[in-house]
N, C-alpha and C positions, 0 to 999 in steps of 0.2 A: 514466591513459591508457585509452582504450576498446579492447577486445579486437580490434575489426575493424581498427585501425591497427597492431596488433602481430602479427597472425597472417596468414600467407600463405594463399591458397586452397589447400585440400588439407591444411593443417595441423590439428592437434588443439587443442581448447579444452575447458574443463571447466565444467559447470553449477554455479552457486553458489546456485541457488534452484530449488526444486521447482516445476514448471509443466507444463501440458499444452498440446499443439499439434496442429493438424490438418495432414495432408500438404498440400503445395503442388502445383498443377498446372503445366503448361508455361508458362502466361502469368503465373506467380507469384501466382495467385489461390488461394483456399481450395478444397480438394477436398472431396467429400462423404464421404470415408472417416472412420472413427472417430478420435477424438483419442488421442494417445499421451502418457503421463506420463513426463517426464524427471526423474530424481532428482538430489539434491545429490551432487556428486562424479562424475557420469556423464560420460564423455568422448564428444565428438562431433567430426565432421570439418567444418571451416569450408569453405563453398563460395563465399560472397560476401556482399554486403549491399545494401540499398537504403534510401532515405529515405522515411519515411511520415508527413510532416508532424510535428506535435508534439501528439499527443493527450494527454489527462490522465494516462493510465497509462504514457506513454512520453515523458518530457520532452525527450530528445534527438532523438527521431524516427527513430533508426537501428535497423533490423531486421537481424539476422544470419540468413543462410540457411545451413543446416547439414544434415548427414545423420547418422543413427545409425551407430555402428560395428557394429551387429548385422547380420550378413550376410543375415539373413532379412527385413530391412526395407529395401527399395530406395527408399523415399520421401525427398524433401527436405522440410524443415520451415523455418519462420521464427519467430523470437522476438525480443523486445527484446534488443538487443546487450548491455545491462547485466546480463543473466542469466548471462554467461559471463566467465571469466578465462583467462589463458594457463596452460599447463602449469607453467611456472616459478613463476608467482604461486601456483598451487594447491599446489605442493610447498613453497614458503616458508610458506604459511598452515598447512599440515599440520604442518610442523616447529615453527612458533611455538606452535601449540595443544598439541603434544606436550610442549614445554618448559614451558608454563604449567600443565600438568596436565589440560587439557581433552581429552576423548577424541574429540570430533567437533566440526565447525564449529557456531557458534551458530545456533539456529533462528529467533531474533528478527529480523524484517525491519523496517527503518525504516518508520514509519507517519506519517501526516499530523501526529499529535501531536508527533513528534520533530523536525519541520521548522519553521524559523522562518517567520513569516507572510510575510516579504519574498520567500521562495523559492517560495511557493505561487501558483497561479492565483487570480484574484479570487474565483471560486466556492468553491475549496477554503478560502481564507482566511476567507470569510464563514461557511462551514459550521463551521470550527474555532472561530471566535469564538462562534457560537451554541451549540455543544456545551459550551464551557468557561465560558459565562456562568452565574453562580449562579442557582439556581432561586428564583423569587419566593415568599416566604413569606407566608402569610396572617396578617399581623400582628395583626389584631383578633379572630381566631378563638380563643376561650379554650381550646378543646379542643386545637387545634394547638399553641398555646404551651405548654400543660401537658405534652403528650406530648414536646415537645422541650426540656424543662427550663427553660422561660422562665416568668416570672411572668404568670399570666393577666391579661388586660386586660378590664375590664367594658365592655360597649358603652355609649356615651354615653347618658345619660337625657335625655329631652326634657321640659322643664317644661310643666305644664298650660297656662300662658299662651301658650307658643310653639305648642303643639298647636292651641290655639284660633285663633291668628293664621294658621296654615297652612291650616286648614279654611276660614277666611273668604275666602281667595284664590280 
Protein backbone atom coordinates (compact mmCIF):
# COMPACT_ATOMS: atom_id res chain seq x y z
CA UNK A 1 0.00 0.00 0.00
CA UNK A 2 1.07 3.54 -0.65
CA UNK A 3 1.38 5.77 2.42
CA UNK A 4 -1.05 8.39 1.06
CA UNK A 5 -3.85 5.78 1.22
CA UNK A 6 -3.06 4.82 4.82
CA UNK A 7 -2.32 8.20 6.41
CA UNK A 8 -4.93 10.86 7.18
CA UNK A 9 -4.00 14.52 6.59
CA UNK A 10 -2.35 15.72 9.80
CA UNK A 11 -0.98 12.24 10.56
CA UNK A 12 2.71 11.44 10.75
CA UNK A 13 4.77 9.38 8.33
CA UNK A 14 8.46 8.43 8.20
CA UNK A 15 11.07 9.03 5.49
CA UNK A 16 12.67 5.78 4.29
CA UNK A 17 15.01 7.46 1.82
CA UNK A 18 17.30 10.45 2.24
CA UNK A 19 16.28 13.19 -0.17
CA UNK A 20 16.20 16.96 -0.51
CA UNK A 21 13.24 19.14 -1.41
CA UNK A 22 12.47 22.81 -1.91
CA UNK A 23 9.55 24.43 -0.09
CA UNK A 24 6.25 24.71 -1.99
CA UNK A 25 4.37 27.96 -2.52
CA UNK A 26 0.61 28.53 -2.23
CA UNK A 27 -0.04 27.35 -5.81
CA UNK A 28 1.86 24.10 -5.06
CA UNK A 29 4.79 25.25 -7.19
CA UNK A 30 8.43 25.31 -6.20
CA UNK A 31 9.58 28.25 -4.11
CA UNK A 32 12.95 29.91 -4.60
CA UNK A 33 14.06 29.01 -1.06
CA UNK A 34 16.98 26.70 -0.35
CA UNK A 35 16.53 22.94 -0.43
CA UNK A 36 16.22 21.02 2.81
CA UNK A 37 17.53 17.49 3.28
CA UNK A 38 15.28 14.93 4.95
CA UNK A 39 17.00 11.96 6.61
CA UNK A 40 16.03 8.29 6.83
CA UNK A 41 13.84 7.85 9.91
CA UNK A 42 12.78 11.49 10.07
CA UNK A 43 9.12 11.97 10.91
CA UNK A 44 7.03 14.46 8.95
CA UNK A 45 3.36 15.50 8.98
CA UNK A 46 1.26 14.46 5.98
CA UNK A 47 -0.79 17.33 4.50
CA UNK A 48 -2.17 15.84 1.28
CA UNK A 49 -1.12 14.61 -2.15
CA UNK A 50 -1.42 15.31 -5.86
CA UNK A 51 -0.83 13.42 -9.09
CA UNK A 52 2.12 14.56 -11.21
CA UNK A 53 1.92 12.36 -14.31
CA UNK A 54 4.38 9.50 -14.37
CA UNK A 55 7.92 10.84 -14.86
CA UNK A 56 10.89 8.47 -15.05
CA UNK A 57 11.90 9.01 -11.41
CA UNK A 58 8.34 8.60 -10.09
CA UNK A 59 6.56 5.64 -11.73
CA UNK A 60 3.31 6.04 -9.76
CA UNK A 61 3.15 9.80 -10.26
CA UNK A 62 1.84 10.49 -6.75
CA UNK A 63 3.50 13.22 -4.74
CA UNK A 64 3.00 13.55 -0.98
CA UNK A 65 2.68 17.06 0.44
CA UNK A 66 4.12 17.25 3.95
CA UNK A 67 5.58 19.57 6.53
CA UNK A 68 8.54 19.15 8.82
CA UNK A 69 7.90 18.58 12.53
CA UNK A 70 10.56 21.22 13.24
CA UNK A 71 8.68 24.19 14.78
CA UNK A 72 11.17 26.61 13.16
CA UNK A 73 10.34 25.36 9.65
CA UNK A 74 6.89 26.61 8.58
CA UNK A 75 7.20 25.39 4.96
CA UNK A 76 5.30 22.69 3.10
CA UNK A 77 7.27 20.31 0.89
CA UNK A 78 6.39 17.69 -1.74
CA UNK A 79 8.21 14.47 -2.56
CA UNK A 80 7.52 11.14 -4.24
CA UNK A 81 4.97 9.31 -2.08
CA UNK A 82 7.12 6.15 -2.14
CA UNK A 83 9.76 7.92 -0.02
CA UNK A 84 7.52 7.50 3.05
CA UNK A 85 5.98 4.75 5.16
CA UNK A 86 3.49 4.77 8.03
CA UNK A 87 4.60 4.92 11.66
CA UNK A 88 3.39 1.31 12.20
CA UNK A 89 5.39 0.08 9.23
CA UNK A 90 8.48 1.96 10.44
CA UNK A 91 8.20 0.44 13.92
CA UNK A 92 7.79 -3.03 12.42
CA UNK A 93 10.82 -2.49 10.20
CA UNK A 94 12.93 -1.33 13.15
CA UNK A 95 11.82 -4.37 15.18
CA UNK A 96 12.67 -6.74 12.32
CA UNK A 97 16.10 -5.20 11.86
CA UNK A 98 16.71 -5.37 15.61
CA UNK A 99 15.85 -9.08 15.64
CA UNK A 100 18.03 -9.85 12.63
CA UNK A 101 21.02 -8.04 14.10
CA UNK A 102 21.09 -5.02 11.81
CA UNK A 103 21.53 -1.72 13.63
CA UNK A 104 19.93 0.54 11.02
CA UNK A 105 17.87 0.24 7.86
CA UNK A 106 19.73 -0.87 4.73
CA UNK A 107 21.12 1.99 2.67
CA UNK A 108 20.98 0.22 -0.69
CA UNK A 109 18.23 1.53 -2.88
CA UNK A 110 16.88 -0.46 -5.79
CA UNK A 111 18.53 0.61 -9.01
CA UNK A 112 17.74 0.04 -12.65
CA UNK A 113 20.11 -2.97 -12.54
CA UNK A 114 17.79 -4.67 -9.99
CA UNK A 115 14.58 -4.16 -11.99
CA UNK A 116 13.44 -6.59 -14.72
CA UNK A 117 13.33 -5.13 -18.24
CA UNK A 118 9.55 -5.58 -18.43
CA UNK A 119 9.09 -3.09 -15.55
CA UNK A 120 11.26 -0.34 -17.12
CA UNK A 121 10.37 2.37 -19.60
CA UNK A 122 11.64 1.71 -23.13
CA UNK A 123 14.46 4.25 -22.70
CA UNK A 124 15.56 2.73 -19.36
CA UNK A 125 15.43 -0.80 -20.82
CA UNK A 126 17.55 0.23 -23.81
CA UNK A 127 20.10 1.96 -21.55
CA UNK A 128 20.26 -1.13 -19.31
CA UNK A 129 20.82 -3.43 -22.29
CA UNK A 130 23.56 -1.16 -23.63
CA UNK A 131 25.36 -1.06 -20.27
CA UNK A 132 25.14 -4.81 -19.77
CA UNK A 133 26.26 -5.74 -23.31
CA UNK A 134 29.75 -7.25 -23.39
CA UNK A 135 32.47 -4.96 -24.67
CA UNK A 136 33.69 -5.75 -28.17
CA UNK A 137 37.17 -7.23 -28.07
CA UNK A 138 39.78 -6.54 -30.68
CA UNK A 139 40.08 -10.14 -31.78
CA UNK A 140 42.90 -9.67 -34.28
CA UNK A 141 45.05 -7.32 -32.18
CA UNK A 142 47.96 -9.53 -30.98
CA UNK A 143 48.85 -7.18 -28.10
CA UNK A 144 45.25 -7.14 -26.83
CA UNK A 145 44.98 -10.91 -27.02
CA UNK A 146 48.32 -11.43 -25.24
CA UNK A 147 47.40 -9.01 -22.42
CA UNK A 148 44.11 -10.83 -21.91
CA UNK A 149 45.63 -14.30 -21.75
CA UNK A 150 44.60 -15.33 -25.23
CA UNK A 151 46.80 -16.81 -27.92
CA UNK A 152 48.00 -14.02 -30.20
CA UNK A 153 46.74 -14.24 -33.76
CA UNK A 154 49.02 -13.19 -36.56
CA UNK A 155 47.53 -10.87 -39.11
CA UNK A 156 46.79 -12.67 -42.34
CA UNK A 157 49.62 -12.45 -44.83
CA UNK A 158 48.86 -11.56 -48.40
CA UNK A 159 50.62 -13.50 -51.10
CA UNK A 160 52.70 -11.53 -53.63
CA UNK A 161 50.40 -12.78 -56.40
CA UNK A 162 47.34 -11.32 -54.63
CA UNK A 163 49.14 -8.01 -53.97
CA UNK A 164 49.93 -7.72 -57.68
CA UNK A 165 46.34 -8.48 -58.64
CA UNK A 166 45.02 -5.79 -56.22
CA UNK A 167 47.42 -3.17 -57.60
CA UNK A 168 46.32 -3.95 -61.13
CA UNK A 169 42.67 -3.02 -60.30
